N, C-alpha and C positions, 0 to 999 in steps of 0.2 A: 926730270922735271915734266915732262910730256906726257907719263904713263898713268893708269887710272891704278892706285891701289886700293887696297881692301878698305883702306878708310873711306877712300870717298865713295866708293860704293855704299859702305853704311851710310855716310852723308846723306847722300843719296835718297836712300831707300829709308831715312828717317823724314827728311823733308819730305816725300812724300806721304808718309802718315799723318806728319801733322796738319800736310794742305787739306787732303782727301777726306780725313776722320777714319778712324779703324772701322766703325761701322758701315762705311759705304765701300768698302775694297773687297770684301767679299760676293758685294753685289758686281761689282765690275769687272770681278774675278768670271763671275757665270757670265754678265753679256759678253765678254772676249771669248770664252769657250764656247759659249751660243755661236757667236757667229764664224770662230771657227770651223765648228762642224756645218754650218750651212753653206762655207767657203768649198768645203771639202767636198760634200753633196753637189754640188753646181759644179765642179771641175769633174766629177768624176762623172757626170750628166751631160756633160761637153766632152768629154772622152770615148765615151758607148755611144753618145748620139748619131755621129754617121758613122760605126763600127757593127750596126745591125744588120746581122745575114741572115738568108735560109736557111734549112736543112742543103741547100745543095753547095752552098758556099757562095753564091752570088749576092750583088747588095738589092734589100727587100726592097720593094717600088712602094711606091707611099699610094699609088693608084688601084695594086690589088689589096694592101692592107690599111685598113686607116687607122692612122695616130693617135693615141690618145690624148686628153688632153693634159701638160706639163704641170707638174706643181711643183712648189717650193717647199721642204721638209725643215725645221732647224734640225731636226737630227734622223738617222734614218730610221723608218719603218715607226715616227711618229706621226703619225695619224691625224692626231690629236690639234697639231697645228698647221696642219699642211693648207695650203692655199693653191687655187688656180693660178696659171701665168699666161697671160696671153704675147703671142708673139706678133711680132710687125711682119705685117703682110703685104706684099705688092711694091716693097721698096726699092727704088732705083737708084744707082748713084752715078754720078757723073764723073 
């Protein structure tokens, strides 16, 4: 009695279609996919942000190389929707 059967899942899917309407579901799925691509690109940028190295294998100095402004893209390579991001500067935590 505590487990979900296929009939329960079918009933939930039917309720979702009735509540949201069949016309809004593709738009919702598209926006969810776009959000997932943004999340994926941001997590990838966070991973590579601290791992930038020079040819000698040492960490790159920010004084030697100016960093380009960071941008958020909806999908990798999508420059049409890219927008610059400003990072907080000089914030200290107590």
